[in-house]
C-alpha positions in Angstrom: 118.5 139.3 70.1 120.0 142.5 69.5 117.1 144.0 71.4 118.1 141.8 74.4 121.7 142.8 74.4 120.7 146.6 74.4 118.4 145.8 77.1 120.9 143.9 79.0 123.5 146.7 79.3 120.8 148.3 81.3 119.0 146.1 83.7 121.0 142.9 83.5 121.0 139.5 81.5 118.2 138.1 83.5 115.7 140.6 83.7 116.4 141.3 80.1 115.4 137.9 79.2 112.4 137.8 81.1 111.0 140.9 80.0 111.5 140.0 76.4 110.7 136.2 77.1 114.2 134.6 75.7 115.8 131.9 77.0 119.1 132.6 78.7 120.6 129.6 77.3 119.9 131.0 73.4 121.5 134.3 74.3 124.6 132.6 75.9 125.4 130.3 73.0 124.7 133.2 70.7 127.6 135.0 72.7 129.7 132.1 72.4 129.5 131.2 69.0 132.5 132.0 66.9 131.6 134.6 63.9 131.7 133.1 60.8 131.7 134.7 57.1 129.2 133.1 54.8 130.6 131.9 51.3 129.2 132.8 48.6 127.2 130.7 46.9 128.4 129.3 43.3 125.9 130.4 40.5 124.4 126.9 38.9 125.0 126.6 35.3 121.0 126.5 34.7 120.5 129.7 36.1 119.0 132.7 33.9 121.4 134.9 32.5 121.4 138.4 33.6 119.8 139.4 30.6 117.2 136.7 30.5 116.4 137.6 34.2 116.0 141.2 33.1 113.4 140.1 30.7 111.4 138.4 33.2 111.4 141.2 35.4 110.1 143.3 32.6 107.3 141.1 31.6 106.2 141.0 35.6 106.5 144.8 35.7 104.7 145.3 32.5 101.2 147.0 32.8 99.4 143.7 31.6 101.1 141.6 34.5 101.9 144.0 37.3 98.9 142.7 39.4 98.9 139.0 38.3 100.6 136.5 40.3 103.5 134.5 38.8 101.8 131.2 38.3 98.9 133.4 36.2 101.6 135.3 34.2 103.5 131.6 33.3 100.0 130.1 32.4 98.7 133.0 30.4 102.2 133.2 28.4 102.1 129.3 27.8 98.7 129.9 26.0 100.4 132.2 23.8 103.4 129.9 22.7 105.9 131.9 25.2 108.1 130.5 28.0 110.3 132.2 30.0 111.1 130.7 33.0 109.2 128.2 35.9 106.9 130.1 38.7 109.3 129.3 41.2 112.0 131.1 39.3 109.7 133.9 38.7 109.5 134.2 42.9 113.3 133.9 42.9 113.5 136.9 40.6 111.0 139.1 42.5 112.8 137.9 45.7 116.0 139.3 44.6 114.4 142.9 44.2 112.4 142.6 47.6 109.3 142.2 45.7 107.6 139.2 46.7 104.0 140.6 48.3 100.4 140.2 47.3 100.4 141.2 43.7 96.5 140.8 42.8 94.3 143.6 42.6 92.2 143.1 45.7 89.9 144.8 48.0 91.7 146.0 51.1 89.5 145.7 54.4 89.9 148.5 56.5 91.9 147.8 59.9 89.3 148.2 62.6 90.2 149.8 65.9 90.1 147.4 69.1 87.5 148.1 71.5 88.6 148.7 75.0 85.9 149.5 77.2 86.1 149.7 81.3 83.2 149.9 83.8 84.0 150.7 87.4 80.3 151.0 88.5 76.7 149.3 87.1 75.1 151.3 84.2 78.6 152.6 82.6 79.0 149.8 80.3 76.1 147.7 78.6 76.6 144.6 76.2 73.9 143.5 74.1 73.2 140.7 71.3 70.9 138.3 70.1 70.6 134.7 69.9 68.6 132.0 68.0 66.3 129.5 70.0 65.1 126.3 68.2 61.6 126.5 67.5 59.1 123.8 67.4 59.8 122.9 63.6 63.1 122.5 61.5 64.1 126.1 60.3 61.7 127.7 62.9 63.6 130.1 65.5 62.4 132.2 68.4 65.0 135.3 68.7 66.2 136.4 72.3 67.6 140.0 72.8 69.6 140.4 75.9 71.0 143.5 77.4 73.8 143.0 80.0 75.5 145.4 82.5 79.0 144.1 82.2 80.0 145.5 85.5 77.2 143.8 87.7 76.4 141.1 85.0 72.8 142.1 85.5 70.2 141.6 82.5 68.7 145.3 82.5 66.6 144.2 79.7 65.5 141.4 77.4 63.1 140.4 74.8 61.5 137.5 73.3 60.2 137.9 69.3 59.9 135.8 66.5 62.0 137.8 64.0 64.9 139.6 64.3 64.0 143.4 63.8 66.0 146.9 64.3 62.5 148.3 65.4 62.2 145.8 68.3 65.9 146.4 69.4 65.2 150.0 69.4 62.3 149.6 71.5 63.7 147.6 73.9 66.9 150.0 74.5 64.6 152.7 74.9 62.8 151.2 77.6 65.9 149.9 79.3 67.8 153.3 79.4 64.1 154.7 80.6 63.8 152.1 83.5 67.6 152.2 84.9 67.2 156.4 84.7 70.7 156.8 82.6 72.1 160.3 82.4 73.0 161.6 78.9 76.7 160.8 78.5 76.8 158.2 81.1 76.5 155.2 79.2 78.3 152.9 76.4 76.6 150.2 74.8 78.9 147.7 73.0 77.3 144.9 70.7 78.9 142.9 67.5 78.2 143.8 63.8 74.8 142.3 63.2 72.3 144.0 60.9 70.1 145.2 63.9 73.2 146.3 65.9 74.3 148.5 63.0 70.9 149.6 61.9 70.3 153.3 61.1 67.2 153.3 63.6 69.4 152.2 66.8 72.2 154.6 66.0 69.7 157.6 65.7 68.3 156.3 69.2 71.4 156.3 71.0 72.7 159.5 69.6 69.4 161.2 70.8 69.7 159.6 74.2 73.2 160.7 74.7 74.4 157.3 74.6 77.9 155.8 72.7 77.9 152.9 70.7 80.7 150.7 69.9 81.2 147.4 67.9 83.3 144.5 67.9 85.9 144.0 65.1 84.8 141.4 62.4 85.0 137.6 63.2 86.5 138.5 66.6 84.5 136.9 69.2 86.4 138.1 72.3 85.1 141.4 71.6 82.1 140.8 72.8 82.7 138.3 75.8 80.0 138.8 78.2 77.0 138.4 76.0 78.8 135.3 74.8 79.4 134.0 78.1 75.9 134.7 79.2 74.3 133.0 76.4 76.6 130.1 77.3 75.1 129.9 80.7 71.6 130.1 79.3 72.0 127.3 77.0 73.9 124.9 79.2 71.2 125.4 81.9 69.9 121.9 83.1 66.3 123.4 82.1 66.9 124.3 78.3 65.6 122.2 75.9 66.5 121.0 72.7 63.5 122.6 71.0 60.7 125.1 72.3 57.4 123.9 71.6 55.8 127.1 71.1 56.1 131.1 71.6 54.6 130.7 75.1 56.8 128.0 76.0 60.0 130.0 75.4 58.6 132.7 77.2 58.0 130.6 80.4 61.6 129.4 80.1 63.0 132.7 79.8 60.8 134.6 82.9 62.4 131.7 85.0 65.7 131.8 83.8 66.2 135.4 84.0 64.2 135.7 87.5 67.0 133.2 88.7 69.9 134.7 87.0 69.4 138.2 88.2 68.5 137.2 91.6 69.6 133.8 92.7 72.7 133.0 90.3 76.0 133.6 92.3 78.3 134.8 89.8 82.0 134.0 90.0 83.0 136.8 88.3 81.5 139.2 90.8 82.4 137.9 93.9 80.1 135.1 93.9 77.3 137.5 94.5 73.9 137.9 92.5 73.9 140.4 89.8 71.0 142.3 91.4 73.1 142.6 94.6 76.1 144.4 92.7 73.9 146.5 90.3 71.9 148.0 93.3 74.9 148.5 95.5 74.4 145.9 98.0 77.6 144.4 97.8 79.5 146.2 100.6 77.0 145.1 103.2 77.2 141.4 101.9 80.9 141.3 101.9 81.0 142.5 105.3 78.0 140.1 106.7 80.2 137.2 105.0 83.2 138.6 106.5 81.4 138.7 110.2 80.2 134.7 109.8 83.9 133.8 108.8 85.3 135.4 111.6 83.2 133.8 114.2 84.1 130.2 112.3 87.5 131.1 112.8 87.3 132.0 116.9 85.6 128.8 117.2 87.9 126.7 115.2 91.1 128.3 114.2 92.9 125.2 113.9 90.9 124.6 110.9 92.6 127.7 108.8 96.2 127.1 108.6 97.3 130.2 106.8 95.2 133.4 108.1 91.8 133.7 108.9 89.4 133.1 106.0 88.0 135.9 103.9 85.1 136.1 101.5 85.6 136.8 97.8 86.4 140.1 96.6 84.3 142.2 94.0 86.6 143.2 91.6 86.9 146.9 91.2 86.9 147.2 87.5 85.3 145.4 83.9 87.0 145.6 81.0 86.5 144.4 77.2 89.8 144.3 76.0 92.0 145.8 78.8 95.3 147.6 77.5 98.6 146.0 77.4 100.5 146.4 80.5 103.6 148.4 80.1 106.9 147.9 81.7 109.2 151.0 81.7 112.8 151.4 82.1 115.2 154.3 82.0 118.9 153.5 80.7 121.7 155.7 81.8 121.7 157.9 78.7 118.1 159.1 79.7 116.4 156.8 76.7 113.4 155.2 77.8 112.5 151.6 77.2 109.0 150.3 77.0 108.0 146.6 77.1 104.3 145.6 76.4 102.9 142.6 77.9 99.7 141.3 76.1 99.2 138.7 78.6 97.3 141.2 80.8 59.0 144.7 83.6 56.4 142.9 80.9 55.1 145.3 78.1 52.2 144.9 75.7 52.7 142.5 72.7 52.8 144.2 69.4 53.7 143.7 66.0 56.6 143.5 63.8 57.3 145.6 60.6 58.3 142.7 58.8 55.5 140.1 60.0 51.7 140.5 60.7 52.1 137.8 63.0 55.3 138.3 65.2 54.7 138.4 69.0 57.3 139.7 71.3 57.6 140.1 75.0 60.1 142.7 76.3 61.1 142.7 79.9 63.2 145.6 81.5 64.5 145.2 85.0 63.8 147.7 87.9 
C-alpha cells in the first residue's frame, strides 16, 4: 500500500492501482480508516520468565542444537530427562529474536539462471529432446530424438533408436548442423538436463562447432516448451498407436508423421503455414498470395465482411523461450525513476550403439 501511495503522487490513484494490481476500494478504505494504537498484550501467568526464556535461547544456540529443529531438540532432551518448554514455545522464543528459519544443516541447491532465448529467423535457436515410444512388450521402449527449430517449428533432424545414448545424440546433432550449413556462432541449441543432453561428448561437439548450448532449469517444464508441444502433437496424432509392434513399425510411423508435420501441417503458431515454408523463406510469397485471394473474395461480396477487408494470419516476428518481463518506466517530479515489472508478458546407414550389440537406429536430417 505504501508503494501505491508513493506512485499515486506521481501518476494519480487510478493508474497507480492499475499498475500495481491493487483494488482502488482497498486503498480508499485504508485512507479513511482511523489510526489506532495497538494496546500491549498482557503477559500470561503461564509464560516463561525472562531467565527461563534465556535458558531456552542458550540451548537452541548451543553447538549441539544450533542446526536442529525445535521438535528434535525437545525430543532429544526428553530422552535425557530434561524439559524446558514445548516445541511451540521454542518457536515463540526464536520468533522474538527473528530467528525462525531453516535450522537444519542441509544441502543448498544452486539458483539456476532462467534461460531467455530469442529467434527472429530460422537456424538461430534449436530445441531438442528425447521421448519414449512403447515397444511390443512391457518395459520395452524405442527412443525418439527430435531437433526442432523454434522459429519455423521445422524438424531439422530426428532419429529412432532402441537405446538412449550420448553418442547417438552427438551424431544426430553433427548431421543436422552440416545439412543446415550452420556458420560458427550462429546457432544456440536448447535442451533439458537429461544425461544425453548434459554429456561431455555433446558438449565438446557443440563447442567445436561454435554452437552455444543452454539447459532448462530443473523441474521446470516451461523452459523447453517447443519440444514438449511437439511431442504432444506427435502423441495425440490419430494414427499414434498404444504400442509399436516392432522397430520397423515405429520407423514407418515416424517417416509418415514427420513428412506430414514438416510439409503439410499448418501450424497455428506460425500464421497457419507449414514449417517447411517458414524455414525456407516462402512465408512472404504465401502471405501475399493469401491476401490477394481474400481481396478478390472481398471485392465479390463486401457485405459479408462487416468491419474491414479480411487479412491472412500473420507470421510472428520472433519466437521466445521465456521472454523477459515487460517494464513500464515512470519519471516523477524529483527525477527519480519508477520501474514496474509485468510478468504477464535424409536416411543414414544403420549402426550400433556403444551400450548394445543390437541397437538399431535411424537418423533423418532435413534438407
